[in-house]
N, C-alpha and C positions, 0 to 999 in steps of 0.2 A: 495577571497583568492589568495595570491600570488603564482605563479607557483614555484615548488621546483627547486633549482639550479641543473643543470646537475652534475653528480658525478665528472667529471673531474674538473669542475670549483670549486666545493666545496673543493676538496682535495687540489687544488693549493692554495686556500686561507688559509687552515689550515697549509700547509707547510710554508707559509710566516710567519704565527704567530709563529710556532715552531722555525724557524730560528732566528727571531728577539728576541725571549725569550732567546735562547742560547747565542746570542751575547750581551745580556744585554742592548739593546736599542730598542726604538720604531721606526719602519719604518713610513714614511709618511702615508701609508695606514692604519696602526694601529692607528695613532693619529687621523685621520679623523673618523675611525670607532668608537673609544671611544667617541669622541666629539658628534657624531650623537646619540650614545646610551644614553648619558647623556641628550641630548635634548628630546629624545623620552620618557625616563623614568619619567621625571619630571611631565608632564601632566598626564601620566597614573597613577602614584602614587597619584597625587592630586585627580583624579576622583574617585579612589578606596576609598580614605579617605572620600570623600564627599558623596559617596553612596555605601553601602555594598549590594552586590547582594545576594538575597535569592533564591535558585534554588531547585526545586524538580523534580521528574520524575514519570512517570506512565508506566504501561505495558498494552497498549490498548487492545491487544488480550485477555489477562486474564480478563479484565474488560468486554469486549463484551461477552465473554463466560459466565460470571457470571451474566449478566443482566437478570432480571426475564422475560423479554419479548423476549429474543433471542431464547429460545427453541421453543416457540410458533411460532415465525416467521419462524424458520427453518423448522418446521413441515409443516407449510402451504406452504412454497416454495417447499418442497419435494413432497407434494401432487399435486401441480400444475405441477411440473416437471414430475411426473409420468404420468399424463394425456397427456402431450405433447409427452412423450416417447411412450405411447400406440398408439397415433395417427400416429407417425412415423413408428411404426411397421406395422400398417395396410397398410400404403402407400407402405412400402417395400414389403409386401406380394403381394399386387396388382401388383406392377411392376414385381416381379418375375414371377407371373402367366402370365402376358402379354408376357414376354420374352419367357417363356416356350411354350406357345401356338404358338408363332411365329416360334420357332424352329421346333415344331412338324408339323406345316402346311406349312413350307417353300417350300417343294417339290411339294405340290399340288396347291399352290397359283400362280396366274399369276404374271409376273414381275410387272405389275401396282398395283395389289392388295398387293403384298409383299412390294412394296415401300410405299404404303399408311399406311400399318400396322407399318412399321419401323418408319415412320414419326409420327404416333400417339404415339408410344412408346417413341420417343425422346421428344415429347412435354410433355408427362406425366412425364418423368424424370425431365425436366426443371421445371415443376410446383411443383413437390415434393421437389426439391432443394430450390425453392423459399419459399415454405411453411416452410421448416426446418429453413431457415434463419429468417423468420418472427417469428417463435416460440422462437427461441433463443433470438431475440431482445426483445420479450415480457417478457420472463423470466428474462432477465437482468433488464428490467424496473421494473418488479414486485419486484425483489430483492431490488432495490434502494428504492422503495416505502415502503417496510417492514422495511428496516434497517434505513432509514432516521430519523424517530422519535426516535429510540433508540439512534442513534448517537447524535441527538440534545439534548436529556436528559443527556447523558454522558458529552457532552461538557459544558452544563449549570452547572452541578455539579462541574466539574473541574474548571470552571471560578469562581464559588462561593468559592471554597477552595483557589484559588489563591488570591482572594480579601481579604478573612478573614485572611489568613495566611501571607498576604503582600509579596507574592512571586513575584519576578521579572520575572522568567521563570519557566514553567513546561514543561519538555521535554518528549518525547515518546520513549521508548526503541525500539519499532517496526520500528521507523524511521532510526535506525542504527547509530544514531549520538552519542550514549553513549557507550564508551569502558569499562569504569570502574567507579563505583560510590559507595558512602557510602549507605548501605541498609537503614540507618536511613532517607535518603531523599526520599525513595520510598513511594509514596502516593497512590499506587494501592488499598490497603485494605481499606483505608479511603474512596476512591471513591466508592468502592463496598458496603461498609457499608451504605453510604448515599443513594445509589440507592435502596438497600433493604429496608431502612427506608421509602423512598418515595413510594415504592410499597406497604408497609404495611399501610401507611396512605391513599393511593388511590388504594384499591384492584381492582377496575374495570378499572383502567387506561390502563393496558396491555392486 
């Protein structure tokens, strides 16, 4: 995409057009611009006449939420996430106890013993932090595993609709590329209906 003209440059060009129109004649700049516009429009118009684009769009978030397997995948992910959270709470309690004991015994410990206990606490903190990062990565991987087959099915249904309807493009509202569109072009409900039909035909698939 071409970068937009700076405001100053754009206004200067418009001023030249206004002045030439008031004077009733074409400046060299306007003659060149009109000639270029004519050269550009001819092939564009020709291509539009040769091929009419058929475009539709979907709302992927709505489709994903309506997919029969999404609720089950979400419940499973929440269950595994709860287990990870409980483990982290146990680690946190352990660290708090170690820190509390160190504070209570700091006056009675020898400098060497105190240094050893502080080193043990720091090591345990590092291990807990490493474990937290590991569980986070595992949960993200698990989410991808649960969502991937759902997304593959949705993509397959959209591709089938594209082929059957002879669509040139099917866009996604979630991508942020659609500012305004005719609701008649919205294929979301058709995708959802086909997914539900697939689930009814294969009740054990999800």
